[in-house]
C-alpha positions as CSV (number, residue, x, y, z in Angstrom):
1,M,-12.7,-109.3,61.9
2,R,-12.6,-109.6,65.8
3,S,-13.4,-113.4,65.4
4,I,-10.3,-113.6,62.8
5,L,-8.2,-111.9,65.6
6,A,-9.5,-114.4,68.3
7,A,-8.8,-117.4,66.1
8,F,-5.3,-116.0,65.5
9,G,-4.8,-115.6,69.3
10,L,-5.6,-119.4,69.8
11,M,-3.5,-120.2,67.2
12,M,-0.4,-118.3,68.4
13,G,-1.0,-120.1,72.1
14,M,-0.9,-123.5,70.0
15,A,2.3,-122.4,68.0
16,A,4.4,-121.4,71.1
17,V,4.4,-125.1,72.4
18,S,7.9,-126.2,72.0
19,G,9.0,-129.5,70.2
20,S,9.1,-130.6,66.7
21,A,5.5,-131.4,66.6
22,T,4.7,-127.7,66.4
23,A,7.5,-127.1,63.8
24,E,6.9,-129.9,61.6
25,P,3.6,-130.4,59.6
26,M,1.8,-133.3,60.8
27,Q,0.8,-136.0,58.7
28,S,-2.1,-135.1,56.4
29,T,-5.7,-135.8,57.9
30,K,-7.4,-134.5,55.1
31,P,-11.1,-135.9,55.0
32,S,-11.9,-138.7,52.3
33,M,-14.5,-137.2,49.6
34,G,-15.7,-140.8,49.9
35,E,-17.3,-139.8,53.1
36,Q,-19.1,-136.9,52.1
37,T,-19.4,-136.1,48.2
38,F,-20.0,-132.8,46.6
39,V,-20.4,-133.4,43.1
40,D,-22.0,-130.4,41.8
41,C,-21.2,-127.0,43.5
42,T,-23.4,-124.4,42.0
43,P,-22.8,-120.6,42.1
44,V,-25.1,-118.9,44.8
45,S,-24.8,-115.1,44.7
46,N,-21.3,-114.2,45.2
47,V,-20.5,-117.9,46.9
48,D,-21.5,-121.4,46.0
49,S,-23.5,-124.2,47.3
50,C,-20.4,-125.9,48.8
51,W,-19.3,-123.1,50.5
52,E,-23.0,-122.8,52.1
53,A,-22.8,-126.4,53.0
54,G,-19.2,-125.7,54.9
55,V,-20.7,-122.8,56.9
56,A,-23.8,-124.9,57.7
57,A,-21.4,-128.0,59.0
58,E,-19.6,-125.5,61.0
59,K,-22.5,-124.3,62.7
60,R,-23.4,-127.8,63.9
61,G,-20.0,-128.4,65.0
62,D,-18.8,-130.9,62.4
63,A,-15.4,-129.7,61.2
64,K,-14.5,-132.6,59.1
65,A,-17.6,-132.2,56.8
66,A,-17.1,-128.4,56.7
67,L,-13.5,-129.0,55.5
68,A,-14.8,-131.4,52.8
69,A,-17.5,-128.9,51.7
70,Y,-15.1,-125.9,51.7
71,Q,-12.4,-127.9,49.7
72,A,-15.1,-128.8,47.2
73,S,-16.0,-125.2,47.1
74,C,-12.1,-124.3,46.3
75,D,-11.9,-127.0,43.6
76,A,-14.9,-125.8,41.9
77,G,-13.3,-122.6,41.5
78,F,-16.2,-119.9,41.4
79,Q,-14.8,-118.1,44.4
80,V,-11.8,-118.2,46.8
81,G,-13.7,-118.2,49.9
82,G,-13.9,-122.1,50.3
83,C,-9.8,-122.4,49.7
84,Y,-9.7,-119.6,52.6
85,E,-12.1,-121.5,55.1
86,A,-10.0,-124.8,54.2
87,G,-7.0,-123.1,54.9
88,K,-8.1,-121.9,58.3
89,I,-9.2,-125.4,59.3
90,Y,-6.1,-126.8,58.3
91,F,-4.3,-124.4,60.2
92,L,-6.1,-124.2,63.4
93,N,-8.0,-127.2,63.7
94,V,-5.7,-129.6,66.4
95,D,-7.2,-132.8,64.7
96,L,-7.3,-131.8,61.0
97,R,-3.9,-129.7,61.1
98,D,-2.1,-129.8,57.8
99,Y,0.2,-126.8,57.5
100,A,1.3,-127.9,53.9
101,A,-2.4,-128.2,53.0
102,A,-3.1,-124.7,54.7
103,Q,-0.2,-123.1,52.9
104,E,-1.5,-124.3,49.6
105,R,-5.0,-122.8,50.1
106,M,-3.6,-119.5,51.4
107,E,-1.3,-119.1,48.4
108,I,-4.3,-119.2,46.3
109,V,-6.3,-116.7,48.2
110,C,-3.3,-114.3,48.9
111,G,-2.5,-114.4,45.1
112,S,-6.2,-113.6,44.2
113,D,-7.7,-110.1,43.8
114,D,-10.2,-110.8,46.7
115,V,-9.6,-107.5,48.8
116,G,-11.9,-108.8,51.3
117,I,-10.1,-112.1,52.6
118,G,-6.9,-111.6,50.5
119,P,-4.7,-109.9,53.0
120,Y,-5.8,-112.3,55.8
121,A,-4.7,-115.4,53.8
122,C,-1.3,-113.4,53.3
123,K,-0.9,-113.2,57.1
124,Y,-1.3,-116.9,57.5
125,L,1.2,-117.4,55.0
126,G,3.6,-115.1,56.6
127,I,3.3,-117.1,59.9
128,I,4.0,-120.3,58.2
129,Y,6.9,-118.8,56.4
130,R,8.2,-116.9,59.4
131,K,8.1,-120.1,61.8
132,G,9.0,-122.8,59.3
133,L,5.9,-124.6,59.5
134,T,6.3,-126.3,56.1
135,G,10.2,-126.5,56.1
136,E,13.1,-124.0,56.8
137,P,12.0,-120.7,57.9
138,R,11.9,-118.3,55.0
139,I,12.4,-114.8,56.8
140,D,12.4,-112.8,53.5
141,R,9.3,-114.6,52.2
142,A,7.6,-114.2,55.3
143,F,8.4,-110.3,55.3
144,R,7.0,-110.1,51.8
145,E,3.6,-111.8,52.6
146,L,3.0,-109.8,55.8
147,S,3.9,-106.7,53.9
148,R,1.1,-107.8,51.6
149,A,-1.4,-108.4,54.4
150,C,-0.6,-104.9,55.9
151,F,0.0,-102.7,52.9
152,L,0.4,-104.2,49.7
153,H,-2.1,-106.8,48.8
154,N,-4.5,-104.5,46.9
155,P,-4.2,-100.7,45.6
156,E,-7.5,-100.0,47.5
157,P,-6.1,-100.6,50.3
158,F,-8.0,-103.1,52.4
159,I,-5.9,-104.6,55.3
160,D,-5.7,-107.0,57.8
161,G,-5.0,-104.9,60.8
162,N,-3.9,-108.1,63.0
163,G,-1.5,-108.8,59.9
164,C,-0.1,-105.3,60.6
165,E,0.5,-106.0,64.3
166,V,2.3,-109.6,63.4
167,L,4.4,-107.7,60.8
168,A,5.5,-104.9,63.2
169,D,6.4,-107.7,65.7
170,S,8.3,-109.6,63.3
171,I,10.4,-107.1,61.3
172,P,13.8,-109.0,60.3
173,D,17.1,-107.0,61.2
174,A,19.4,-105.9,58.5
175,D,21.4,-109.1,58.4
176,E,18.3,-111.3,57.8
177,M,17.2,-109.1,55.0
178,G,20.8,-108.9,53.4
179,V,20.6,-105.1,53.5
180,D,22.9,-102.5,55.0
181,E,22.1,-101.6,58.6
182,H,22.5,-97.9,58.0
183,V,19.6,-97.8,55.4
184,W,17.3,-100.4,57.2
185,Q,15.4,-99.0,59.9
186,P,13.3,-101.9,61.7
187,E,11.8,-99.8,64.3
188,Y,10.7,-97.2,61.7
189,I,9.0,-99.9,59.5
190,A,7.2,-101.4,62.8
191,Y,6.0,-97.7,63.5
192,L,4.4,-97.6,60.1
193,A,2.8,-100.9,60.4
194,F,1.2,-100.3,63.8
195,A,-0.2,-96.8,62.3
196,M,-1.4,-98.7,59.6
197,G,-3.0,-101.3,61.9
198,C,-4.4,-98.6,64.0
199,S,-6.3,-97.6,60.9
200,D,-8.4,-100.8,61.1
201,D,-10.3,-99.8,64.3
202,M,-7.5,-101.4,66.5
203,P,-6.7,-98.8,69.4
204,G,-4.2,-101.0,71.0
205,L,-2.1,-100.7,68.0
206,C,-2.5,-96.7,68.1
207,D,-0.8,-97.0,71.3
208,R,2.0,-99.2,70.4
209,A,2.7,-96.9,67.5
210,L,2.7,-93.8,70.0
211,A,5.2,-95.7,72.2
212,I,7.5,-96.3,69.7
213,Y,7.6,-92.6,68.4
214,S,7.9,-91.5,72.1
215,R,10.8,-93.8,72.8
216,A,12.3,-92.7,69.5
217,K,11.8,-89.2,70.3
218,A,13.2,-89.5,73.7
219,Q,16.4,-91.4,72.2
220,S,16.8,-89.1,69.1
221,A,16.6,-92.0,66.9
222,S,18.1,-91.4,63.5
223,W,14.9,-92.5,61.6
224,L,13.0,-89.7,63.0
225,G,14.6,-87.4,60.1
226,R,13.6,-90.1,57.3
227,C,10.3,-90.1,58.8
228,A,9.7,-86.2,58.6
229,E,11.0,-86.4,55.1
230,D,8.9,-89.2,54.0
231,V,5.4,-87.5,55.5
232,E,6.3,-84.4,53.3
233,V,7.1,-86.4,50.2
234,V,3.6,-88.2,50.5
235,G,1.7,-85.2,51.1
236,F,0.7,-85.9,54.8
237,A,-0.7,-82.9,56.2
238,G,1.1,-83.4,59.7
239,Q,4.2,-84.5,61.3
240,C,5.6,-87.9,61.9
241,G,4.4,-88.2,65.3
242,E,0.9,-87.6,64.1
243,L,0.4,-90.8,62.0
244,S,-1.2,-92.9,64.5
245,R,-3.8,-90.2,65.7
246,A,-4.8,-89.5,62.0
247,A,-5.1,-93.1,61.4
248,S,-8.1,-93.3,63.7
249,V,-10.1,-91.2,61.3
250,V,-13.8,-92.2,61.1
251,D,-14.5,-90.9,57.5
252,Y,-14.1,-93.8,55.0
253,D,-12.5,-91.5,52.2
254,Q,-10.4,-89.8,54.6
255,R,-9.0,-93.1,56.1
256,Q,-8.4,-94.8,52.6
257,A,-6.4,-91.6,51.8
258,F,-4.4,-91.8,54.7
259,R,-3.6,-95.5,54.3
260,R,-2.5,-94.7,50.7
261,R,0.0,-92.3,52.2
262,L,1.1,-94.7,54.4
263,V,1.5,-97.4,51.8
264,N,3.9,-94.8,49.8
265,M,5.8,-94.2,53.3
266,Y,6.1,-98.0,53.5
267,H,7.7,-98.3,49.9
268,R,10.2,-95.6,50.7
269,A,11.0,-97.2,54.1
270,T,11.6,-100.7,52.6
271,E,13.0,-99.8,49.0
272,F,16.4,-101.8,50.0
273,A,14.7,-105.0,50.7
274,G,14.6,-105.7,47.0
């Protein structure tokens, strides 16, 4: 998980560069399958032989061969790991970057029932839509995909904690979402997202959740009453300000039970988003 966060940090640094070269998808540099052909991908445990070839190629520093192998794995359809790894290369590798191809692969994974990597793929999709990397920015679509990364991808719920951070840092305002500003509370939604990310062993997000709550308390923010009502409705045995502390529980069952309550609170907080 830490490697995903590190890769994301590298990507964000590249994405911050100004100019159309960042905002516009680059011409595809997808490797020709004639350069390295994978005719017979075969199942191996819960992956496949082409995925294994991609891992081996990455270990020896051959990104182009890794991409060809992962793409073959994706096309074989035994599992979605190849699609995800190909999508990451298309997104992060400067020489092989193709945002449209990354979007296509991440759509497959985000839409799958793979609880391990599905939320991570949804995060990448959210970034693509938010930044308009394949066209005009789609704020509503970005919010939907980032919500899946943090809260809504699967009922377990397994999440991408870094996706929660990206979500919290990019909550649309009421106008962007086309909802009434009296019912749309971006700071409250961000608070829930940071608390959820905190549960993914990310203490920095626990601190950010506490900071939001402390600021709201000092300002007597209107959303505090709503939060108090929601914690009671979902059966959280504590007060609104204790969400981030409860998020850091070590016990697996308690953590998952806490996450389910947060998901229910998130549904209530975003019910006006359509």
